[in-house]
PLY file of the C-alpha trace (Angstrom):
ply
format ascii 1.0
element vertex 259
property float x
property float y
property float z
element edge 258
property int vertex1
property int vertex2
end_header
171.17 83.90 -19.74
167.07 83.90 -19.20
165.60 80.71 -18.33
161.38 80.23 -18.52
159.49 83.77 -17.79
157.01 85.84 -18.91
157.12 88.84 -20.86
154.42 91.75 -20.74
154.22 94.05 -23.92
152.82 95.37 -26.96
152.21 94.17 -30.44
152.35 96.91 -33.20
151.65 96.53 -36.83
151.68 99.33 -39.23
151.08 98.79 -42.91
152.31 101.19 -45.45
150.74 100.53 -48.65
148.41 100.52 -50.64
146.64 101.93 -47.74
147.98 102.92 -44.37
146.72 100.60 -41.39
147.77 100.25 -37.94
147.06 98.44 -34.78
148.15 98.08 -31.32
147.62 95.48 -28.84
148.68 94.59 -25.08
149.77 91.12 -24.72
151.64 88.77 -22.73
153.95 85.75 -23.63
155.57 83.01 -22.32
159.47 82.10 -22.89
159.61 78.34 -22.22
163.03 76.63 -22.00
161.74 73.42 -23.39
163.67 71.15 -20.96
162.01 72.90 -18.27
158.13 72.55 -19.47
157.48 69.24 -17.47
159.16 70.53 -14.23
157.17 73.85 -14.58
153.98 72.18 -14.87
154.66 70.27 -11.54
155.68 73.47 -9.89
152.90 75.78 -10.86
149.43 75.12 -10.13
147.91 77.50 -12.85
150.21 75.95 -15.91
149.89 72.52 -17.17
151.82 70.53 -19.90
149.58 68.72 -22.49
146.25 69.01 -20.32
143.76 71.51 -19.28
144.26 74.46 -17.08
143.96 78.19 -16.60
147.21 78.21 -18.61
148.83 75.17 -20.46
151.25 74.38 -23.07
150.46 71.57 -25.59
153.25 70.05 -27.66
150.63 69.53 -30.49
150.50 73.27 -31.10
154.00 73.53 -32.25
156.84 71.97 -34.11
155.42 68.94 -35.97
152.12 69.33 -34.40
152.19 65.89 -32.69
151.54 64.88 -29.24
155.37 64.30 -28.71
157.99 66.51 -27.50
159.12 69.44 -29.61
162.79 69.54 -28.85
163.66 66.28 -31.57
161.57 68.19 -34.20
163.66 71.55 -33.73
166.99 69.42 -33.47
166.12 67.66 -36.85
165.64 71.14 -38.68
168.95 72.32 -37.01
170.58 69.18 -38.26
169.41 69.78 -41.53
171.04 73.42 -41.57
174.33 71.70 -40.02
173.94 73.13 -36.53
174.68 71.17 -33.46
173.72 72.87 -30.27
175.37 69.85 -28.21
172.69 69.85 -25.67
172.39 73.49 -25.34
169.07 75.14 -24.49
166.24 75.84 -27.08
163.71 78.61 -25.65
160.43 79.28 -27.37
158.50 82.49 -27.17
154.91 81.90 -27.65
151.15 82.76 -26.31
149.97 79.73 -23.87
146.64 78.36 -24.03
144.31 80.33 -21.96
141.23 78.00 -20.86
142.34 75.62 -23.79
142.47 77.94 -26.37
145.46 79.43 -28.49
146.36 80.97 -31.85
150.08 82.04 -32.39
150.53 83.96 -35.43
154.24 83.82 -34.46
156.37 81.87 -32.53
160.08 82.22 -31.83
162.95 79.37 -30.85
166.05 80.72 -29.54
168.48 77.91 -30.24
171.50 78.30 -28.10
175.02 76.12 -27.95
175.80 74.49 -24.55
178.30 77.37 -24.24
175.52 79.73 -24.38
176.19 81.39 -27.71
172.79 81.63 -29.79
173.31 79.49 -32.83
170.01 80.00 -34.62
166.60 81.52 -34.67
163.31 79.18 -35.89
160.55 81.73 -36.86
157.41 79.51 -36.60
154.54 81.33 -38.71
150.84 79.82 -38.49
147.84 81.54 -40.43
143.99 81.36 -39.71
143.76 78.45 -42.37
145.37 75.99 -39.82
148.52 75.79 -41.79
152.09 76.26 -39.97
155.48 76.86 -41.45
158.84 77.56 -40.02
161.94 79.87 -41.26
165.26 78.68 -39.59
168.05 81.29 -39.88
171.35 80.63 -38.56
173.24 83.23 -36.25
176.57 84.57 -37.22
178.47 84.26 -34.08
180.04 87.72 -34.51
176.82 89.34 -34.30
176.55 91.82 -31.29
173.69 92.31 -29.09
171.25 92.88 -31.96
170.47 89.94 -34.25
169.62 91.09 -37.67
168.31 88.29 -40.19
166.32 88.03 -43.65
164.66 85.45 -45.69
162.40 85.45 -48.77
158.69 84.64 -47.65
157.52 81.24 -48.75
154.10 80.78 -46.71
150.74 82.63 -47.11
149.68 84.30 -44.02
147.46 87.55 -44.44
144.84 87.29 -47.40
145.91 90.99 -48.18
149.59 90.37 -48.67
151.36 88.95 -52.07
153.69 86.10 -51.97
156.76 88.05 -53.60
158.06 89.46 -50.58
160.98 89.49 -48.14
161.29 89.58 -44.34
163.87 91.40 -42.44
164.04 90.49 -38.76
165.96 92.44 -36.06
165.55 91.26 -32.56
167.34 91.47 -29.04
167.54 87.91 -27.46
165.02 87.82 -24.28
166.74 89.28 -21.17
165.13 91.76 -19.02
163.63 93.12 -21.99
162.34 91.68 -25.26
162.21 93.35 -28.64
161.65 91.81 -31.98
160.81 93.90 -35.03
159.98 92.72 -38.63
159.80 94.35 -41.91
158.06 92.90 -44.86
158.80 94.16 -48.27
158.43 93.56 -51.81
160.20 95.16 -55.03
158.82 98.59 -54.63
160.11 98.71 -50.86
158.60 98.50 -47.52
155.00 97.13 -46.95
154.42 96.45 -43.36
156.31 96.97 -39.92
155.68 94.74 -37.10
157.07 94.62 -33.54
156.63 93.11 -30.22
158.53 94.74 -27.25
158.18 93.78 -23.64
159.54 93.33 -20.31
160.35 90.21 -18.30
158.59 88.83 -15.23
159.16 85.46 -13.07
156.99 82.45 -14.19
155.04 81.83 -11.07
151.38 81.46 -10.06
151.43 85.05 -9.00
152.50 86.57 -12.20
150.18 83.99 -14.32
147.07 84.83 -12.22
148.10 88.66 -12.78
148.58 87.88 -16.46
145.02 86.70 -16.45
143.46 89.89 -14.58
145.36 92.23 -16.92
144.45 90.36 -20.16
141.34 88.17 -19.69
141.10 85.56 -22.56
143.97 87.08 -24.39
144.54 84.32 -26.98
140.84 84.47 -28.13
141.08 88.06 -28.55
144.09 87.33 -30.62
141.88 85.68 -33.57
139.14 87.93 -32.75
141.28 90.99 -33.54
142.90 89.49 -36.52
139.52 88.67 -38.13
138.35 92.26 -37.17
141.32 93.88 -38.58
140.98 91.82 -41.80
137.66 93.41 -42.31
138.79 96.88 -41.84
141.39 96.39 -44.43
138.73 94.78 -47.06
136.61 97.89 -46.11
139.43 100.18 -47.04
139.31 98.70 -50.44
142.03 95.67 -50.31
141.27 92.52 -52.07
142.30 88.90 -51.14
145.43 87.43 -52.72
144.57 83.59 -53.98
146.38 81.46 -51.39
148.71 78.91 -53.10
149.69 75.49 -51.41
151.82 75.40 -48.57
155.71 74.83 -48.85
156.47 71.00 -49.02
159.08 71.17 -46.11
157.67 71.93 -42.80
160.86 74.49 -42.21
162.49 76.45 -44.70
166.29 76.68 -44.10
167.25 80.35 -44.84
170.91 80.74 -45.89
170.97 84.56 -45.85
172.09 86.13 -42.60
172.67 89.94 -42.14
175.35 91.05 -39.57
0 1
1 2
2 3
3 4
4 5
5 6
6 7
7 8
8 9
9 10
10 11
11 12
12 13
13 14
14 15
15 16
16 17
17 18
18 19
19 20
20 21
21 22
22 23
23 24
24 25
25 26
26 27
27 28
28 29
29 30
30 31
31 32
32 33
33 34
34 35
35 36
36 37
37 38
38 39
39 40
40 41
41 42
42 43
43 44
44 45
45 46
46 47
47 48
48 49
49 50
50 51
51 52
52 53
53 54
54 55
55 56
56 57
57 58
58 59
59 60
60 61
61 62
62 63
63 64
64 65
65 66
66 67
67 68
68 69
69 70
70 71
71 72
72 73
73 74
74 75
75 76
76 77
77 78
78 79
79 80
80 81
81 82
82 83
83 84
84 85
85 86
86 87
87 88
88 89
89 90
90 91
91 92
92 93
93 94
94 95
95 96
96 97
97 98
98 99
99 100
100 101
101 102
102 103
103 104
104 105
105 106
106 107
107 108
108 109
109 110
110 111
111 112
112 113
113 114
114 115
115 116
116 117
117 118
118 119
119 120
120 121
121 122
122 123
123 124
124 125
125 126
126 127
127 128
128 129
129 130
130 131
131 132
132 133
133 134
134 135
135 136
136 137
137 138
138 139
139 140
140 141
141 142
142 143
143 144
144 145
145 146
146 147
147 148
148 149
149 150
150 151
151 152
152 153
153 154
154 155
155 156
156 157
157 158
158 159
159 160
160 161
161 162
162 163
163 164
164 165
165 166
166 167
167 168
168 169
169 170
170 171
171 172
172 173
173 174
174 175
175 176
176 177
177 178
178 179
179 180
180 181
181 182
182 183
183 184
184 185
185 186
186 187
187 188
188 189
189 190
190 191
191 192
192 193
193 194
194 195
195 196
196 197
197 198
198 199
199 200
200 201
201 202
202 203
203 204
204 205
205 206
206 207
207 208
208 209
209 210
210 211
211 212
212 213
213 214
214 215
215 216
216 217
217 218
218 219
219 220
220 221
221 222
222 223
223 224
224 225
225 226
226 227
227 228
228 229
229 230
230 231
231 232
232 233
233 234
234 235
235 236
236 237
237 238
238 239
239 240
240 241
241 242
242 243
243 244
244 245
245 246
246 247
247 248
248 249
249 250
250 251
251 252
252 253
253 254
254 255
255 256
256 257
257 258
């Protein structure tokens, strides 16, 4: 079972309708065991918790977006779904702050029982309007290495995507390799394929410094890339879909589980 580490990989998006559009970006992500974050900040020179550094993690960027530990927020959502981890690890896959800046289009919490079994996945989605919403989906204990899940879209993300859609997730929980695939569909079929694939590296000052050299100012490039791709889509003739109010609940509990 993998604790805190880095993953170097590639994000790919393929829009299928009404126009074809593709993008590919090289990125790195952190996989953080929520219980290990304070110790990591003490051990590493280049990583801090809730304060500025070359790389940092701030509690207010995730969960309830408050300056307090995230684990109680996640456990409260799990309790709403009737899931008890009994102290098991919760590992968050996300981008770090780089020189104080971050934007995470998607962060993923892998929620394990203390016996090691993956019990739920929480997908935390952010849009460029400062809003955030989560989808909590239980994991079928009989599922194999690949986890397959689905849920209805409840939260406005891309200004060029309608709300009447469904997400299908297929992922391999992080180990030496990481793979996350998402398909967004409407009543007429698939609209968008998105993926993140990467390989693991140890969480150390050396690997963090190497990440800076390979991907300087990566998190700033993420938000710049989002706006650039939006401009390209607009120039291809797509028009903006009106933005509804966000869901009243911070997290949608999804009942549908595909095994």
